[in-house]
C-alpha positions as CSV (number, residue, x, y, z in Angstrom):
1,M,110.7,120.9,71.2
2,I,111.5,121.5,67.5
3,H,113.8,124.4,68.6
4,E,116.1,121.7,70.1
5,L,116.1,119.8,67.1
6,K,116.7,122.9,65.0
7,E,120.0,123.4,67.0
8,I,121.0,119.8,66.5
9,I,120.5,120.2,62.7
10,N,122.5,123.5,62.7
11,E,125.5,121.7,64.6
12,T,125.1,118.6,62.5
13,V,125.8,120.7,59.4
14,I,128.8,122.7,61.0
15,N,130.3,119.3,61.8
16,Q,129.8,117.7,58.6
17,K,131.4,120.5,56.9
18,K,134.5,120.0,59.3
19,G,134.5,116.3,58.4
20,L,133.2,115.2,61.7
21,K,131.0,112.1,62.2
22,N,127.7,112.5,64.1
23,V,125.7,110.5,66.4
24,L,122.0,110.9,67.6
25,A,120.9,109.9,71.2
26,T,117.1,109.8,71.6
27,V,115.4,108.9,74.4
28,V,112.7,106.4,73.2
29,H,111.0,104.8,76.2
30,L,111.1,105.5,79.9
31,N,109.9,103.1,82.9
32,G,109.2,105.2,85.8
33,S,110.0,108.9,86.3
34,S,112.8,111.0,85.0
35,Y,113.8,114.7,84.5
36,R,112.8,114.7,80.8
37,K,110.7,112.5,78.7
38,P,110.8,110.4,75.7
39,G,111.4,112.3,72.7
40,V,114.4,114.4,73.9
41,R,117.7,114.2,72.0
42,M,121.6,115.3,72.1
43,L,124.0,115.3,69.2
44,I,127.5,113.7,69.8
45,S,130.2,114.7,67.3
46,Q,133.2,112.7,66.6
47,D,135.6,114.8,68.9
48,L,133.0,114.0,71.7
49,N,131.4,117.5,72.1
50,S,127.8,117.5,72.1
51,V,124.5,119.8,71.7
52,G,121.4,119.2,73.5
53,A,120.4,117.2,76.6
54,V,118.4,114.3,77.4
55,S,118.5,115.0,81.4
56,G,119.5,117.6,83.8
57,G,123.1,116.9,83.0
58,C,123.8,113.8,84.8
59,V,123.2,111.2,81.8
60,E,124.9,112.6,79.2
61,K,128.6,111.7,80.4
62,E,127.7,108.2,80.0
63,I,125.8,108.5,76.9
64,I,129.0,110.3,75.2
65,H,131.2,107.2,76.5
66,R,128.8,104.7,75.1
67,T,128.7,106.1,71.7
68,K,132.4,105.3,71.0
69,S,131.5,101.9,69.6
70,V,129.0,103.6,67.3
71,F,131.4,105.7,65.7
72,A,133.9,102.8,65.3
73,D,131.5,100.3,63.6
74,N,128.6,102.7,62.5
75,K,126.1,100.3,64.2
76,S,123.2,101.6,65.9
77,K,122.4,100.1,69.5
78,I,119.9,100.8,72.4
79,I,121.3,101.4,76.0
80,T,119.6,101.9,79.3
81,Y,120.2,104.1,82.2
82,D,119.1,103.2,85.4
83,G,118.3,106.3,87.3
84,R,116.8,104.4,90.5
85,Y,120.4,104.0,91.8
86,R,122.2,107.0,90.4
87,L,119.6,110.0,90.5
88,G,116.6,110.6,92.3
89,C,114.3,109.9,89.2
90,E,113.1,106.5,89.8
91,G,113.1,105.7,86.3
92,V,115.0,103.5,83.6
93,L,115.8,105.4,80.6
94,Y,115.9,103.5,77.0
95,I,118.3,105.7,74.6
96,L,118.8,104.8,70.9
97,I,122.1,105.8,69.7
98,E,122.4,105.9,66.0
99,P,124.5,107.1,63.3
100,F,123.5,110.6,62.3
101,F,124.1,112.1,58.7
102,I,121.9,114.7,57.1
103,S,121.6,115.3,53.3
104,D,121.3,118.4,51.3
105,E,117.8,117.4,50.4
106,F,116.8,117.0,54.2
107,I,118.4,120.4,54.9
108,H,115.9,122.0,52.1
109,T,112.7,120.0,53.0
110,F,113.3,120.5,56.7
111,S,113.9,124.5,56.2
112,E,110.9,124.6,54.1
113,A,108.5,123.0,56.6
114,N,109.8,125.3,59.3
115,A,109.3,128.5,57.2
116,N,105.7,127.2,56.4
117,R,105.2,126.4,60.4
118,E,104.4,122.6,59.3
119,S,104.4,119.7,61.9
120,L,106.9,116.8,61.3
121,K,106.9,113.2,62.6
122,I,109.8,111.1,63.7
123,E,109.3,107.5,64.3
124,S,112.4,105.8,66.3
125,H,113.1,101.8,65.6
126,F,114.1,100.3,69.0
127,T,113.8,97.4,71.3
128,K,113.6,97.5,75.1
129,D,117.1,96.0,75.6
130,D,120.4,97.2,77.1
131,E,123.7,97.3,74.8
132,A,121.5,95.8,72.0
133,F,122.8,96.2,68.4
134,G,120.6,96.1,65.7
135,D,118.8,98.2,62.8
136,F,117.6,100.7,65.0
137,R,117.0,104.0,63.4
138,S,115.0,107.1,63.1
139,V,112.6,108.0,60.2
140,V,111.2,111.6,59.7
141,T,108.1,112.3,57.7
142,F,107.2,115.8,56.6
143,E,103.5,117.0,55.7
144,N,104.2,116.4,52.1
145,K,104.8,112.9,52.5
146,E,108.6,113.2,52.1
147,Q,110.7,110.8,54.4
148,F,114.3,110.6,55.2
149,V,116.7,108.3,57.3
150,F,119.8,109.1,58.4
151,S,121.9,106.2,57.2
152,E,122.1,104.5,53.6
153,T,122.1,101.3,55.0
154,F,118.9,101.3,57.0
155,I,115.9,99.4,55.6
156,L,112.7,100.4,56.8
157,Q,110.5,97.7,57.4
158,Q,108.4,96.5,60.6
159,K,109.4,93.8,62.6
160,N,107.8,91.9,65.4
161,D,110.7,92.3,67.9
162,V,110.9,95.9,67.0
163,A,109.0,98.7,69.0
164,I,108.5,102.4,67.5
165,F,108.6,105.7,69.2
166,T,106.3,108.1,67.5
167,Q,106.7,111.8,68.2
168,I,105.0,114.7,66.3
169,L,106.9,117.7,66.4
170,A,104.7,121.1,66.1
171,P,106.0,124.1,64.8
172,S,108.0,126.5,67.2
173,F,105.7,128.3,69.5
174,K,104.9,132.1,68.4
175,L,104.9,135.1,70.4
176,I,104.1,138.4,68.7
177,I,105.3,141.4,70.7
178,I,103.4,144.7,69.9
179,G,105.6,147.6,71.1
180,G,109.3,148.7,70.8
181,E,110.3,149.9,74.4
182,H,112.7,148.5,76.9
183,D,110.4,146.2,78.4
184,A,109.4,144.6,75.1
185,V,113.1,143.9,74.4
186,K,113.3,142.3,77.8
187,L,110.3,140.1,77.0
188,C,111.7,139.3,73.6
189,T,115.2,138.0,74.8
190,I,113.8,135.9,77.7
191,A,111.2,134.1,75.3
192,S,113.8,133.7,72.8
193,N,115.6,131.3,75.3
194,L,112.5,129.2,75.4
195,G,113.0,128.4,71.4
196,W,110.0,130.7,70.6
197,E,109.4,132.2,67.1
198,I,109.2,136.0,67.9
199,D,107.7,138.5,65.7
200,V,108.0,142.3,67.0
201,I,105.6,145.1,65.8
202,T,106.6,148.5,66.6
203,S,105.3,151.9,65.7
204,A,105.6,152.7,62.0
205,K,106.8,156.3,63.2
206,D,109.6,154.7,65.2
207,S,110.5,151.3,63.8
208,K,113.2,149.4,65.2
209,Q,115.8,147.2,63.7
210,L,116.2,143.3,64.2
211,S,119.4,143.9,65.9
212,D,117.6,145.8,68.4
213,F,115.7,142.6,69.7
214,P,118.1,139.7,70.4
215,G,116.3,136.8,69.5
216,A,113.5,138.0,67.2
217,H,112.4,136.3,64.1
218,S,111.3,139.6,62.6
219,V,110.8,143.1,63.4
220,I,108.7,145.5,61.6
221,G,107.1,148.9,61.9
222,D,103.5,149.2,61.3
223,T,100.0,150.3,62.5
224,P,96.9,148.7,63.8
225,E,95.1,149.9,60.6
226,T,97.3,148.5,58.2
227,I,98.8,145.3,60.0
228,Q,98.0,142.0,58.4
229,F,98.1,139.1,60.7
230,S,98.5,135.5,59.6
231,N,98.7,132.1,61.0
232,I,97.8,133.2,64.5
233,E,94.9,131.0,65.3
234,Q,97.0,128.2,66.6
235,N,100.2,127.9,68.7
236,T,100.2,131.8,69.1
237,A,100.4,134.3,72.1
238,I,100.3,138.0,71.6
239,V,101.4,140.7,74.3
240,I,100.6,144.1,73.7
241,M,102.8,146.8,75.2
242,N,102.7,150.0,73.5
243,H,102.2,152.1,76.7
244,S,99.3,153.7,74.7
245,Y,95.8,153.3,75.6
246,V,94.4,154.3,72.2
247,Q,96.8,152.1,70.5
248,D,96.3,149.0,72.4
249,L,92.5,149.4,71.7
250,K,92.9,149.7,67.9
251,Y,95.0,146.3,68.1
252,L,92.5,144.6,70.2
253,V,89.8,145.7,67.5
254,K,91.8,144.4,65.0
255,L,92.8,141.3,66.7
256,S,89.0,140.6,67.4
257,E,88.7,139.1,63.8
258,Y,91.3,136.0,65.2
259,Q,91.4,133.8,67.9
260,P,94.8,133.5,69.2
261,K,95.5,131.4,72.4
262,Y,96.4,134.3,74.5
263,I,96.6,138.0,74.6
264,G,98.5,139.9,77.3
265,V,97.9,143.8,77.7
266,L,100.0,145.9,80.3
267,G,98.3,148.1,82.6
268,A,96.4,148.3,85.3
269,P,93.1,146.5,86.3
270,S,91.0,149.7,85.8
271,K,92.3,149.8,82.1
272,R,90.6,146.4,81.6
273,E,87.2,147.2,82.2
274,R,87.8,150.4,80.2
275,L,89.1,148.6,77.2
276,F,86.3,145.8,77.4
277,N,83.6,148.6,77.5
278,E,85.0,150.3,74.3
279,L,85.6,147.3,72.6
280,F,81.7,146.4,72.9
281,E,81.1,149.8,71.3
282,F,83.7,149.3,68.2
283,V,82.7,145.7,68.0
284,P,79.2,144.9,69.0
285,A,79.4,141.3,68.2
286,I,82.5,140.7,69.8
287,S,82.6,137.1,71.2
288,E,83.0,135.8,74.8
289,D,85.6,133.4,73.6
290,F,87.7,136.3,72.4
291,L,87.4,138.4,75.5
292,E,88.6,135.2,77.4
293,T,91.7,135.2,75.6
294,I,92.6,138.6,76.9
295,Y,94.8,138.7,80.1
296,S,95.2,142.4,81.5
297,P,96.9,143.0,83.5
298,A,99.5,140.5,81.8
299,G,101.4,138.3,83.8
300,L,101.3,136.2,87.0
301,H,100.9,137.9,90.3
302,I,104.6,137.0,91.7
303,G,105.8,140.1,93.0
304,A,107.6,141.4,89.5
305,Q,109.0,144.7,89.8
306,T,111.9,145.0,87.0
307,P,111.2,144.9,83.1
308,E,113.0,141.3,83.5
309,E,110.9,140.0,86.3
310,I,107.6,141.3,84.7
311,A,108.8,139.6,81.2
312,L,109.1,136.5,83.5
313,S,105.6,136.6,85.1
314,I,104.2,137.1,81.4
315,I,106.1,134.0,79.8
316,A,105.1,132.0,83.0
317,E,101.2,133.0,82.4
318,I,101.4,132.1,78.8
319,L,102.9,128.7,79.5
320,S,100.2,128.2,82.2
321,V,97.4,129.0,79.6
322,I,98.6,127.0,76.9
323,R,99.3,124.1,79.1
324,K,96.0,124.5,80.8
325,K,97.5,124.4,84.3
326,E,96.5,126.6,87.2
327,P,99.8,127.9,88.7
328,F,100.6,127.0,92.2
329,S,104.2,125.7,93.9
330,L,105.2,122.5,93.2
331,R,105.8,121.4,96.8
332,E,102.0,120.9,97.0
333,I,102.4,118.0,94.9
334,N,102.9,114.6,96.4
335,G,102.7,112.3,93.3
336,K,104.1,112.8,90.0
337,I,104.8,116.3,88.5
338,H,104.0,115.5,84.8
339,T,101.6,113.0,83.5
340,L,102.1,111.4,79.9
């Protein structure tokens, strides 16, 4: 969910330049079930516009209404939202509403942490009451041990009657797309809506521009012989869509030195067997673990036909792999959809 925090911070910078105060609402506790879980956030500006969401859209209006006191007196508070009587979620949300001001120092540290793909920790202090006012704030700790709060009046101290919700935000999930054709553009566009960090590798002979791939973080032209991968062992998926068997094989040989979470390869099932046979020839010591990361043909069998549908099926498969879930229809579930 780091991409949601990035959006909130970007909007806060814009609002502060306009001279607008901001308030941050964070779900810090949940009794029962809800559309989204603790750790989701939304930003409300002084003109009562908002960014982000803590539910499917039903809770946000009440949160905006109840932020007015925080803008007026600059005091944090805890509110509850009981979905058992107004939604179908059967849960009670505890929401921390706090003044939100970010300094230049915070922006610099946050930007560096994101560039280095580092995690960060957010600790939100709260109490399980409704309309409770107090010294309830959030503290952000980076890997370099720097800490930031969003109010000069907040005193960081542990109190017996105050609970702490702790959340670790990992770097954005990374998707590397190898290929520069129309279907690669569609995959990039859809994946960017999930907040993924997308790097595109096109042919060195026909390199594309960043503007050709909406939502991409970077676009380069390279070859499997010269490409250098970094930081792809964790939190990374790769989709190879060159429409060239030779190029696909060369990239798989290169990638055999690494262990990404997922490697998708476009093509027919017969292509997979041929790829595996030739991989053993070029890399005799190739590991079973590496072969297990290869999904070819890439995507779930949902009847996808168009480039957009194929992209959707690939993204769904990546999610099922990284979340370790076997895909099936949710109507088969009688209990909770999510388990904490």
